[in-house]
KEZA-866729 format. One record per atom (N, C-alpha, C, O): y, z, x. Coordinates in steps of 0.02 Angstrom, whole numbers, plus 50000, padded with zeros to 5 digits. Last residue first. Layout:
BEGIN
YZX/...
//
This chain:
BEGIN
486015343052529/485435348152523/485585353552581/485205358352589/487365338052435/487105339252500/486595344352494/486695349352460/487015329752279/487355334252319/487035335052386/486465332952394/486895311152238/486615318152245/487075322852287/487485320452326/487885300852144/487655302552212/487435310052213/487785314552190/488065286252039/487945293552044/487675294652119/487325290552150/489035273551969/488715275952031/488665283552030/489175286952021/488985260751841/489025267851862/488665270251923/488055269151929/489975248051802/489345249551839/489495256651863/489985258351896/490645240251661/490615246551703/489925246951733/489405246251701/491655225251653/491115229351635/490995234851678/491225234451735/492725217651694/492845221151640/492245225451615/492305228751563/492165213051814/492235208751757/492335211751690/492095209451639/491785228951858/491685222051874/491765217251811/491415218051761/492185245051907/492315240151855/492245233051881/492635231151925/491185258451954/491525251851976/491645247551918/491175246651879/491375276151932/491275269851898/491625263151935/492235262651943/490485290751985/491075286551975/490885279251948/490305277251944/489995306852026/489855300651992/490515297151985/491045300251981/489055319252125/489655316652099/489475309152067/488955306152078/488555336052182/488385328752157/489065325952127/489525329552108/489505344452309/489135343852248/489005337152233/489285332652264/489675338752473/489745344052426/489285342752369/488735340252379/489585327852558/489535333852589/489595339852538/489565345552560/488935311852551/489175316852507/489075324052542/488505325852553/489415297052639/488965302552629/489295307752591/489905308352595/489935282852536/489935286452591/489525292952581/489315294452525/489335266852480/489475273952459/489435278652520/488925278352555/489935249652464/489585255452508/489785262252474/490315262952444/489515234252385/489955240552391/489565245552435/488945245352440/489745217952325/489365222752371/489855228352383/490465227652392/489535207152191/489925212352220/489515217152264/489015219952243/489235189952161/488995195852180/489505200552205/489935198152242/489225177452026/489445179952097/489095186752103/488735189052059/489725163251922/489315168351949/489455170652017/489725167152060/491535161451898/490805160151883/490325165351906/490495171251910/492395168352031/492425164151971/491705161751960/491335160252006/493075184252099/492645177852101/492765173852039/493185175651997/493335198852202/493575193652145/493165187652150/492925186052204/492675206452291/493205209752243/493495205252193/493875207252148/491645202652372/491565200852300/492105204452258/492015205352198/491325216452482/491385209652463/491345208252393/491045212052355/491505230252478/491465227352541/491505219352534/491715216152582/492175243552403/491975236552389/491995232652457/492535232152487/491755260052418/492185254552449/491845248152432/491255247452446/491855276652374/491565269952360/492055264752386/492665265052378/492675287852391/492045288052420/491585281452410/491025281052436/493845285352318/493875283952395/493175283752421/493045280052468/493885275052167/493785281952205/493685280452279/493465275052298/494055262752123/494475267952092/494385274752124/494745279452111/493535249252124/493065254852124/493475261352099/493215265052057/493435232452052/493835238452076/493415244252073/492985244952029/493405214352035/493025220952042/493475226652067/493905224952108/493665200551928/493875205051977/493505211351976/493295213751923/493535183251875/493365190051873/493605193851929/493765190751979/493595167051799/493765172051850/493615178951830/493565180351770/492635153551748/492885159851723/492955164551781/492445166251811/492145142651807/492865143051795/493125148951770/493735149951768/490565144051729/490955141351786/491725140451762/491885138051707/490255159351646/490265152251650/490695149951707/491135153551730/489375172951728/489915170651699/489935162851696/489645159851741/488685187551801/488535180651764/489075178751724/489265182751682/488545196351947/488975194351893/488775188051864/488685183251901/487735210152020/487685202952004/488105201451943/488025204751891/488075222252139/488135220852066/488125213152058/488545209952090/487395232852268/487605226352241/487625226352168/487245229852136/487565245852394/487375243052327/487645236552312/488125234652345/487125257452526/487495250952499/487135248452437/486525248852429/487465275252549/487075269152557/487505262452538/488125262352535/487215293052557/487575286752542/487125280852549/486515281352553/486625305652571/486795302052633/487125295352619/487305292052668/486225309552447/486825312252474/487035308752537/487625309052554/485695294352371/485625300952395/486225303352431/486685299552445/486225285752217/486155286752289/485995293552309/486115298352272/485915274652077/485915281452109/485855281852179/485415278252205/486845264051970/486405264652030/486445272052054/486975275052049/487025252451828/487095258851859/486655258851924/486205254751933/486865239851779/487475243151758/487525250451784/487995254151766/486425227451908/486265232651856/486915236151834/487445235551866/487325215451817/486725218951823/486645221551895/486805217751941/488475209451689/488315212551753/487595215351755/487305217251704/489295195851602/488755201551606/488645203351675/488705199051718/490505187951508/490325190351565/489725195851552/489695199351502/491345173151447/490905178951427/490625181351496/490515177151540/492655162851404/492315166451460/491975172751431/492275176951397/492745146751338/492695154051317/492355158251370/491755157051381/493715134751411/493045137751400/493135144751378/493585148251401/495265129651332/494865131651387/494215134351369/494145136351311/495695116351220/495585123351236/495195124351295/494785120051310/496905104051235/496215105551237/496135113151259/496445115751306/497995091851160/497835098251189/497105100051183/496755098251136/498905077551168/498235079651169/498225086751199/498415087651257/500155068951083/500025074651123/499305076651108/499095077351051/500895053451096/500285056551060/500075062551102/499835061351158/502455045451089/502025050551118/501475053151074/501615054851017/502855027651099/502795034551063/502345038851098/501905036551134/502715015551164/503275019651178/503345026351142/503825030051153/501435011451123/501985008551098/502685012251109/503145011951068/500865027351175/500665021551137/501305017851105/501665020951066/500375039251290/500935034851271/500755027951236/500505023451270/499725054351282/499545047351283/500135043551257/500365044951201/499915069351368/500195064351325/499945057251335/499965054551390/499135085351380/499325079151409/499555074651355/499395076051297/498535101551416/498915096951373/499165091251411/499385092051468/497365115451415/497785110051452/498035105251395/497785105051339/496855132851444/496935126851405/497405121751440/497765123451487/495715139851557/496425138651543/496445132551497/496095127651509/494465140751602/494585144351547/495335143551519/495515146251467/493745123851639/494185129751647/494255134551584/494125132751527/493155113051599/492755117851631/493095124051652/492795128751679/493195102851465/493635107051507/493185112751540/492875116751504/492465085951455/492435093351453/492915097251492/493065095351549/493635072751410/493085075351443/493025083051434/493485086251407/494015062551273/494275068551306/493645071851339/493175073651304/494385045551236/493945051051247/494235056551288/494645055351332/495115034951114/495105037851180/494595043251174/494395045451120/495845019951033/495345025351038/495335027951106/495505024451154/497075012950938/496875015151006/496365020751003/496475025850971/497404998950832/497085005950840/496935006750918/496725002250954/498734990350748/498124990850786/497894997850794/498175002350762/499954977250710/499564983850688/498914984050732/498614978950750/500554968150841/500574969950776/500234976450766/500224980750810/499494968850978/500004965250949/499984966450877/499444965950849/498934978751123/498834975051060/499494971751038/499984971951075/497954988551243/498544984451223/498444980751158/497864979751140/496954997251236/497504998851285/498074994051281/498604995151311/495914997351142/496604996951119/497134998751172/497675001351157/494695009951200/494875002951172/495565003251144/495805008551125/494715021351279/494115017251275/494215010051240/493855005251253/495615030251396/495705025751337/495075021151333/494945017351380/495245046651436/495145039351447/495195035651383/494915037151330/495755061951514/495785057351455/495665049851475/495945047251523/495705067051638/495215069551585/495305066451522/494955068151475/496725061151718/496025059451728/495515062051672/494975059251664/498165053951641/497775060151671/497035057951673/496795053651636/498745042851583/499065045951640/498715051951666/498965054951713/498595033951472/498495040751465/498805044751521/499125049851507/499435020551373/499135023351435/499105030951431/499485034151394/499535005251284/499415012451276/499175014451351/498795010851384/500744992451221/500174995151268/500125002251259/500565005451231/501224978751122/501264986051140/500664987651182/500154984251178/502204966051030/501604968451078/501784975351100/502354977651099/502394958350879/502614963850920/502064966550964/501554969050941/501994949950788/502134946850855/502334952250900/502444950750959/502014955950663/501374954450690/501444951650764/500934951250798/503204969350660/503054962350649/502354961050685/502154964750730/503344983050661/503724979650618/503604972550604/503814969650554/501704991150676/502314988050706/502664983950650/502354981750602/500695005750695/501065001550647/501674998150679/502105001550707/499265011550758/499865009150777/500115004750721/499745000150702/498255026750758/498415020350720/499125018350742/499565022650746/497115033050872/497855032950855/497935026250823/497745021050849/495755044050896/496025037650884/496755038050861/496975043050832/494505052851002/495115052850955/495315045650945/495085041350982/493145062651050/493425056251042/493985057050991/493965061150945/492855077351162/492735072651102/493075066351109/493285064351163/492745094151226/493005087051227/492815083751164/492635087151116/492345107251235/491885102151244/492085095151241/491685090551251/493515114451203/493335114151276/492795108851288/492765106051343/494145104951065/493845111451094/493705109551169/493775103851191/495765097751044/495095097251056/494805103851076/495175108051102/497095090550931/496755096250972/496055095150980/495725092150938/498375079050929/497695080750918/497415085950961/497485085751022/499805069850866/499455074650907/498745076150886/498555074750829/500265060350782/500615061050841/500355066350890/500625067350945/498995048950711/499375055150710/499795055350777/499695051150821/500145036250715/499895041350678/499155043150698/498735038650701/501695028050757/501005029850772/500765035450728/501185039150703/502785013750751/502585020550730/501895021450743/501505016750742/504085003450807/503385004850800/503365012350774/503845016150777/504984986750804/504914994450792/504214996650783/503784993050757/505764973850876/505184976650860/505224984750854/505484988250898/507304968650799/506914970350857/506254973650830/506204975850772/507474953650693/507664960750707/507174962350770/506744958350790/508064937150693/507424941650697/507634948550726/507934948950779/509694935250612/509124933650663/508614939150664/508714944750641/509804935650433/510034937250497/509484936350549/508894936550534/510194928950281/509694928950331/510004930250398/510434926350420/510794936050138/510984933150195/510474934250250/510324939950266/510614933249964/510404936750019/510674932850084/510754926750080/510954934549781/511064931849850/510784936249904/510724942249894/510484929349615/510624934149669/510674931349734/510444925649744/510714925349443/510684923049518/510914929349563/511374933149552/509634929149309/510254930149344/510164928249419/509654929249452/508344916149282/508574923449288/509314922949310/509584917649325/508414901249171/508414905049235/508674912149236/509134914149200/507434899649025/508054899249062/507984903049127/507544907249135/505794894149051/506264898349019/506954896449047/507014891949088/504714879749006/505064883449060/505674887749026/506014885248981/503134873548990/503714875248952/504084880548998/503774885149023/501964869849048/502554868649083/503194869849044/503734867349063/500864875348991/501014868848975/501704866748995/502004862348964/500784888249033/500284883549065/500454876549041/500174871849070/502534892849060/501884893749027/501364888349053/501554884149094/503694900449164/503404895049143/502704896349106/502354901049126/505254907949209/504604908749189/504284902549156/504654899449117/506214905849356/506094903949291/505354905949272/504904905749314/507414913949469/506724912649450/506714910949375/507084913749335/508554911449603/508364913049539/507634911149522/507314907349558/509694913749746/509004912549714/508994915049650/509324919949635/510614908249885/510584910649812/509914909149790/509594904249810/510984912850053/510614908950006/510704912449936/510844918449931/511874911850207/511854915050141/511504910750092/511704904950087/511374912750380/511534908650320/511424912950253/510954916950248/510844917750496/511614917550488/511774913050431/512284909650434/509414906850507/509794913350521/510544912050509/510804906550512/508654897350375/509024897650438/509394904550444/509634907450395/506984894950312/507684896750306/508004897750372/507654898950421/505644892150315/506124886550331/506844888450325/507284884250332/504974901450177/504984898550241/505464893650254/505714890850206/504804915750066/505064909150083/505004907450153/504974912250192/503554922049973/503784922650039/504104915650059/503754910650067/503594930249818/503574923749852/503864925049918/504354928649924/502894938049674/503174938649737/503084932249775/502584928849766/502134937249569/502834939449553/503114940749624/503584944749629/501124922149560/501264929049576/501994930949558/502394926849535/501014909049541/500764913549487/500864920849502/500704925149462/502334898549584/501804903149608/501594907249543/502004908349498/503264884149645/502974888249592/502424892449620/502104890749669/504944879149708/504194879849708/503934884049653/504314887249618/506054873949791/505974872949718/505214872749715/504884867549720/507284876949919/506594878649892/506564877749816/506994880449780/508494871549920/508084872149982/507424873149968/506994870350001/509334861149805/508914867049819/508594866149887/508454860549908/510964857549739/510334855149775/509954861649796/510254866949804/511644864549654/511774857749653/511194854549689/510964849149669/511754878449626/511124875049632/511164867849621/510774864949583/512914885949628/512784881749570/512124878049576/511964874549528/512854892249751/512784896349697/512704892149628/512444894749579/511984883949882/512534883249832/512404887549771/511884886749740/510874885449952/511434887549983/512114887549937/512634890549951/509494890549850/509954885849869/510494888949910/510584894949905/507894891549774/508324894149826/508784889249849/508564883849869/506854895149640/507384890849668/507774894549719/507984900149707/505314896049577/505754899649615/506184894349648/505934889749680/504384898349424/504684893149474/505314896449510/505764899149478/502784905149387/503524905849396/503784900549444/503474898549494/501534905149260/501784904649326/502514905349325/502844906149273/501344909849136/500744907549169/500904907049243/500474908349285/501994922849036/502074917749086/501414916049122/500994920449134/502024932748945/501684926348930/501784920948980/501664915048967/502724943649014/502064944948979/501684937648971/501104936948990/503324943549175/503504941049106/502794940349069/502354936849092/503814955249303/503324951349270/503574949749195/503924953549161/505224954049408/504884957149359/504364952349330/504444946249333/505084949749591/505384949849525/504944952849470/504354954149482/505494946049763/505084949549711/505454950549646/506054952049646/505314937849909/505624937849852/505234940849796/504684938549782/505124945650073/504874941350020/505314942649964/505674947649964/505364945050253/505484947650186/505184943050134/504994937350149/505424940250379/505184946850379/505334949450307/505434955450299/506024928250415/505304928750415/505014935750406/504444937050424/507484936150464/507134929850454/506394930950466/506164933850515/507984950850377/507794947450446/507384941850425/506984942250379/509364951350265/508654951550275/508474947950342/508774942950360/510654959750179/510454955750236/509664956650251/509394962150247/511154957950003/510934961350065/510744956550121/510684950550114/511574952749885/512094952749941/511814955950004/512164956650054/510444961849792/510954956649789/511514957849839/511864962849839/508954965949880/509554967749844/510064962649841/510114958949890/507544954349879/508024959049912/508634960249868/508804956249824/506974962649727/507214962549797/507124955349832/506694951349815/506974959649585/506934966649616/507184967049685/507574971549702/507784953049462/507574950749525/507564957549566/508084960549579/507344954149293/507694957349352/507404954449412/506804953449414/506874946649186/507374951149170/507724953849233/508314955649230/506504930249161/506374935749206/506954940249208/507494938249230/505964926548989/506424926149047/506314931449099/506044936749082/505754927148847/505434923348893/505924921348946/506224916048949/505344940048733/505854937348774/505524933348833/505064935948865/503834936948641/504244940948688/504814936848718/504744930748727/502814938248507/503264934248539/503764938848575/504054943548548/501184938748441/501724943048479/502164938348519/501904934648561/500784932748291/500834930348354/501404935248390/501984935448369/499544936248166/500194937748198/500234935748272/499774937048311/498564920948107/498714928248117/499404929848142/499834925448141/498234909148075/498204910648146/498394917748160/498394920148216/497324903247942/497794908947962/497674909848037/497114911148060/497444887047882/496994890947924/497514896447948/498064894847971/497304878447738/497804881647779/497474887147815/497224891747783/496314863047742/496464870047726/497024872947769/497184870547823/495964850047779/496204851047717/496304858447698/496374859747638/494844855447906/495084849347867/495334851847797/494974855347762/495184869048000/494704866047962/495104860647914/495644862147890/495404875648160/495724871848106/495204868048067/494824864148095/495304890548241/494924885448215/495334882248154/495544885648107/496034897048391/496174896348319/495654890148296/495614885248333/496124902248519/495494902648488/495524901548413/495134904348374/497764910348536/497214905948552/496564906748509/496494911448469/499464910948533/498884913148495/498314907948515/498414901948510/501024916948609/500374911848615/499864915348566/499844921448560/502764915048626/502194918248609/501584913748605/501634907548600/504464917748679/503854913948693/503284917948667/503274923948680/506254914448690/505654918248667/505034914248669/505054908048662/507054904748743/507254911148750/506684916348733/506674921948759/507264889148809/506804893348781/506944900148794/506964901848853/508614878148762/508384882748811/507874887848780/508044890848729/509244869948676/508564868248688/508244872948744/507694871748768/510444873648639/510424868548690/509754867348714/509654864148766/510314883348544/510574877148516/510584871548573/510714865648559/508744890948596/509454891048579/509674884248561/509274879548563/507134893848536/507574890648577/508284891448547/508404892448488/505554900848547/506174902048517/506734898848560/506804901048617/503984894748526/504504894348569/505184895948525/505334892548476/502234897848517/502894898748488/503434898848536/503384902548585/500784888348517/501304892048561/501954892048519/502164886948491/499104889648476/499764889548453/500284892148499/500234897948519/497594880748511/498124885648538/498844884748509/499144879548518/495954880048452/496634877448456/497104882748479/497004888648467/494604881248443/494944883148502/495614880048507/495814877648560/494044866848348/494034874048366/494474875148432/494674870548467/494764855348224/494374857148283/494374864648297/494694868448260/495904843448158/495404847948154/495004849848219/494954845648263/497664842048200/496954838948203/496404844548200/496454849548235/498774847048080/498484849148145/497784846048144/497374846948098/499674845347971/499404839748005/499114841248069/499174837048113/500844859147987/500364855047949/500154848947997/500414847948052/501134875948008/501154869048041/500604865048012/500014866848011/502044887847929/501384884247924/501464877547954/501834873547927/502814903847971/502754896347955/502104893447946/501614896947957/504044916148005/503344914247993/503364906747978/503904903747974/505404918448026/504904923348050/504204921948037/503774925948054/506584912147974/505954912847933/505454917647956/505114920847916/507604911848058/507624917548012/506964917747968/506814922547932/507504900148131/507374906448164/507314911648112/506914916248126/506634886448049/507194890448067/507084897048092/506554899748076/505454876348143/505624880848089/506274884148103/506474884848161/504544861648189/505164866248193/505214870148134/505044867848079/503044857748270/503464857548210/503994863148218/503894868448249/501874847348354/502344852248349/502754852148288/502824846948256/500234842948430/500774841848379/501264847448385/501094852248418/499474842148548/499264838848483/499854836948442/499984831248423/499214841948725/499674843148669/499414839048611/499184833448619/497824849248801/498154843248780/498564844448722/498334847548673/497054860348839/497794860648849/498144853848839/498694852748864/495764860248795/495874857848864/496634856748880/496824853048926/495874864248666/495594868648712/495644866148790/495574870048837/497524857948612/496794858448604/496504863448658/496904866548692/499014864848539/498624861548598/497824862548577/497584866648538/500594864448460/499874865348455/499534861048504/499674855148514/502084873348439/501734868748477/501004869848462/500794875548452/503384877548347/502664879348352/502344872948375/502314867948340/504974883648375/504524877348376/503854880548381/503764885548415/506394889348293/505784891048314/505324884648316/505284880848267/508154889148330/507604885748310/506974888948337/506974891048395/509094898248382/509264894448322/508654891248293/508624890648232/509474913648457/508944908748444/509124905548379/509264908848329/510254923748503/510424916648526/509924911248510/509904905748538/510224936048457/509754934448504/509864928048533/509584926648586/511294935348361/511394939848418/510874938048477/511044938548536/510714926148275/511314924548307/511474928248369/511714925748420/509484932748231/509484926648267/510144925048309/510124922948367/508954947148231/509664944748221/509684938848264/509854939248323/507304945448179/507814947248224/508434944648204/508464940248161/505994952048068/506514947148091/506974950048144/507034956048153/504974961248052/504804954448054/505334949248071/505204943348086/504934967248220/504684962848168/504934965448105/505114971348100/505174972648346/505764972448298/505564967548242/505994963948219/504354984548445/504264978248400/504884978248353/505074983348324/504724988548613/504714990448542/504654983448507/504844978148531/504664994948776/504514990248735/504434991548662/504044996148648/504875004648867/505415003948821/505294998848770/505704997848725/503835004048950/503905010448913/504425009048857/504405012248804/502924988648950/503504992448969/503614998448921/503494997948861/501814981048917/501674988048949/502254991748961/502204997648979/502354969148884/502044972648830/501974980248856/502084984948818/503874962248936/503204964648956/502964969348911/503344974048896/505114958348894/504724953248917/503924955148930/503464951148934/505664966148740/505614965848808/505064960648830/504614958848791/505584965848598/506264965548637/506204966348708/506734967248739/504644955248497/504694960848540/505324959948577/505574954448588/504104950048328/504594949848386/504554956048428/504454961448401/502844941648272/503004948648283/503454948648343/503244947548399/502714928648153/502994930748216/503124938448221/503474941248179/501264921848076/501874926748071/502064929448138/501654931948176/500604906448022/500744911548072/501274915748052/501714913648014/499414893047985/499964897347966/500014903248017/499514904848050/498974876948001/498944883048035/499524887648018/500084886048037/498044863547915/498624867747931/498504873947963/497944876447955/497184848147960/497224854647924/497924857947943/498314855147982/496444832447966/496894837347991/496874843347942/496554843047890/495494823747920/495514824047991/496024829648013/496034831348072/495624823047785/494924823747813/494974824547886/494454826147914/496974820247759/496694826547750/495954827947776/495754833647786/497864810847871/497264810347836/496994817547826/496804820847874/498904810147952/499044814247889/498414813647846/498424815847789/498974810848133/498654807648073/498784813548013/498774819648023/500404810048235/499824813348213/499564809748146/499934806148113/501804809148295/501184806048322/500574810148298/500254813448340/502954815148259/502684809848213/502014807248235/501684803448199/503264832448262/503054826748295/502794821348249/502424822948203/504694840948187/504094840348227/503934834048252/504374830048264/505244846248018/505344843348088/504704842348126/504174842948094/504804849047890/505094854347933/505184852048003/505194856448047/504364837347823/503914842747844/504214847947888/503834851147924/504624822047821/505084827847845/504704833847863/504724835447922/503884812047756/503984812047830/504344817647858/504384818047919/504084813247618/503364814547652/503424814947724/503014818447754/505384809447603/505234816847601/504564817947629/504454823047662/505214795247624/505674799547667/505544806647664/505584809947715/504384791147523/504194790147594/504584795147644/504334798147691/505124794547413/504504797647422/504294796947495/504044801747526/506244785747439/506364792747434/505654796347445/505624801047486/505634773447419/505904774647483/506034782247490/505934784947545/505214773347287/504744773047334/504984775047405/504604777847445/506494773347223/506054778647217/505494779347265/505314784847285/506984760647261/507304766747289/506944772847283/507004777347324/506124752747191/506114752547269/506394758147298/506174760747349/506534755547067/505794757247089/505794757447161/505494761847191/507834750947055/507684758547051/507064760747079/506984766047109/507494737847058/507844740547108/507764747947112/507634750747165/
//
């Protein structure tokens, strides 16, 4: 009788091994052990500025962790075995791991209800038969979405014009998003997964308040506790709003090409562009929807005067200013001599088209007979009266230039 009890106790003890899975082989030629040390972190993201290591132990009670589970998977993510450890250990050895390369150890820190609060992964572990194989230190982070970033809790959002955004979790493979009309999530409108930290919901109704939360998940479908719950209210589609850039452009007298970028609040918002003056032509983008670009050309300004006009794009004004041509003048000849009996003379003016000028004599014995003013090229004609006294000289001013007239004395 005592012999049977002894055999039973040996069998019972050999089956305990710190908890875990019964579905494995204990043949030393087929299995080995994997040892590890947990390095605890206090934020879900390694790159966080406030991230610190609190190894080798954590205050298990304060952290809410009661059990550490080490799960082992092969290279194709097939579950092999798991083993339980107490939270305060901070390290452990998982036994009866099937031999092979590229084993993956997943550390799960669970509370008393089985909720995963911490998570860590070590990959590329080789397990040799009959040996304790060191998996090294496993970084283990809080496994939960620490903050739902947007929309802000209790805010209003325009239907089909917003997305749900949240903080990244270091060891998460994907995230589960749940949206419900019920704060207790008795039923869900959306129960979906994504590998991103942003999700655009669809099928929501206007004038309705929704609640949402996010779970972190690893590649093996281990799921964290849900984030804090936040709410938003969907309002009917908002009005179309637009902005343009730039709002103005300057050109030289030679003209050129310009462009205007249009940004609209929705892809369905339509807009048009118009110029309204003959010297500006819209070459593309006279109408569009959503974001777009308007291109236009400005013709030469043949006037010396600058000019300005407005292109109206999506109800916004884009001001175009253009400099006038630069006026330069020359005259020929710059002087002329007359006998005492007088006579007639001419002055040729050379100037760009559109450049105006004037001519004046300033003395009574010289009279401008034609060309007292003009634009562009032209000619000034003048007459010199007879001189009854000493020789004399005077200046005709043409386009700001001096033409000198001299006359001999009476013989």
